C-alpha angles and dihedrals in degrees: 000000000000104000090213089068096051098086090051093050093046091048090053094047091052088067096049122085127258092017089061087072092062126094121246093258093057092047090052090053092049094047090054090063100047123120115208116217129186118200125191124214113298091008112137139210110226121229091241090057099049103035093099100027138087120215134203119192110227095180135350137035134282132186127216118207127190116239090263090059097254120134115268099174146321116231131198142180115334093012117135126213142163098084104114105049102102120117092238094052118104089221094054115149134042137141126233129205135164120252093194137000104312133189114205134188110213123198129189101243097214093050092044093053091048089055095050095040091105090057107065096186092055093042091052091049090054096043120131090232111087093207089055091051094048091049090049090062087082104084091211128040117255093233092066107113118225133166090264093050099057087112084082095060119100116258090243089069094067104021118117106239093193099099140159114235124192138172120236093252096053111113122254089242094052092051092047090052091050092050093048107033109021105035105010096215132135098238144032131210123222116212136185128235090283090053091248117147115259102158148348140211131202132201088252089054089053090056096045100038103032112023098033092046096038090238118186105257090211092064116106117271088236088072093068105022123118109246102183101072131175110221142174131207125244093247095045115106121262084244089073093057092048091051092052092050092052097041097047101025093234131152106198121052120182116224114216137193118224091271085064091247119143114249099166145324139243130219131178087257090059090053093050095044095046099037124045086207115154093207093057090056090047094050091050092049091049090053091057099038111129101198146021090252089058090050090050089056091048092049089068089066091064090083091051091053090048093049090049092053092047092049090052091049095240112182117262089244092058092044091052092049094048092048088049091053090051090049089049091050094050091048093047093050093046090053089052090050090048090054089051088050100046103023131246114333111264093224141011116288142164126215109214135187127211142192120021091351091058090047091052089241100123120156131184094270096049114133130202123292107165142132144175129242112205128200113262091245093060113133131213088258089055090052091055089054092051092045090061090038095054094043089054093052097042093047091049091049089054089053087055089057096260093129123222113263111258089215090052093239091156139117089247088068107085091223090064096046102072145136119274091251090055091050090051089051090049091057092047091052095044096047096044097043106034097179121149102274094038090046090053090055092047092048089060095046099037087104119040132168131183120241103174139001140032110000094195089059090053092047091055090059098036094051088052090049092049094049094049100044100037117096090351103150096190090053092042093057090049091050091049092051090049093047091052092056087085117055122184114251112247101178102072101154134143108309097356104126131195102195140349123232126215091279093052092251119151105249143173115216098217091188093056097035099049120347099056091042091056094043089053100051095039087052091050093053091045092053090051089056091046090241117176100203117109101190114089094224091050090047091054090050090050093049090050092050094051092047100249090118117043120218095266096046092045092051093047094049095043094050092044092051090047091049095049092050091046089055091051092049092047089051091050091048090055089048090056092047093048095039092236129138114292112233143123096263109120123191108224092191088069093054124101120240092259092054091049091050092051091048090054090049091050093048090048091056091050091047093049091052091049089053089053089052091049092054095041095053098032096234 
């Protein structure tokens, strides 16, 4: 190595991730080992030459072709390659040739890794394993606990272990005395002879069921206790308790061990006191909001919650779930306000959500996908009530920045406010005749989740949906064909653009290019296995558990899905900071070379899996 070139090489490396994380001394050592290659147009690098080397393009352009001659990628200045050439790698095998005069820096991979071994972040980013590299894109590890990540703590960490325990034959008066004088808590838990939970009573229950009804205080507590109880386990995440509170509007949640014995309980106050979590405060404020104008003011805090989670490096899965809980809370409170506005509903109903909202995968640009299931005895007069009711809720949601669905898949559209029997007929028609328009409708309502109303009514429709769409080969083939309409772009290079936004900017729709593709084919495989999970991450875990996805495929898909969502959230964070529109339209020209390389790797995984689907289902 000519020592006169070293400053120039080091200066270049300082601008290239992940080398920019290294100190000057390490960069000097690396620069000492570099080989400089100059390739002319059409000149190739043989597989034997590059199997144990890593390359960085200083100037020029190279093309990678798969072994069958198809284009794998085009790479330009600052791009890095040479990762996936090991015999045990699923992406083994590609050829490389220069398109124009190209200057390359070549590093012996073994020596390079020995030099960066003391810098784990850099070593992970240069690992041969793609899943390791994608994971290394997060500058902090996901298991780091931060105030905004306390959702990941077990319930036992924050549960109050000072509890009142009673047997079913204890008198109402005795339990009330225990709650007030001995323990000083707002609820008591009734247990059987094995100390397993069979019921509970709260101070509010005492007022409504004893005082208001002049109940004999010497009657057994079992005569007034609540028997249908929502509980969480000690080792469940705090997230599970928050979701129950929001879904069922409850204040006291028993925490059980795996013998179903009560070890504590959680209230919203416990969450607030133990976790300085902005979203917990927001959820509590939403619950008590007295008007739409108050909710509009609160909706502005959503961005603050999001920024806090991004700063603490919360995983995309957690961010999606928290944003979904906030969306649920706004919807639930608006339904309550609508009932105050229009009076009690004239018949049983269930408000449901669909799509990403149902999957708990909400992001800041999520729109509305909702509907209403009405009881089969609903009259035309009832429908008029729900027409006004749904328009009130949907309009208010739009004022909270949950935009109206462009396809009109909303409860305010009469077609999506129907009796249970009509919804069941919808699913029969959609699943038995999966043509384009019907398939579009089904794609929206393949996942549904109740927010408010009669759960039995929802179950009657959801069980029908599950039966009709699960392991339905005719429908599966149609879903596969539809999923393959969108193929991830693999040629991101210089001025090659995928789409143009309204301002004629070159953009990459990460939702369309990667996230939706993965949601679609993971959903398809889950339906074939009659899986009940709605969330994409949970579906992947299920498919891994039942052996549909082997360890390697599961890790690749999981990390790729995580990475694509992380990119979207980072883009939306920048939009907040720059006060620009929040969407899923990334600008690849603004990416560094390392980000572009990882995008290509991610797209290649998605494309390979789509090819497997194409062969498996013969479409």
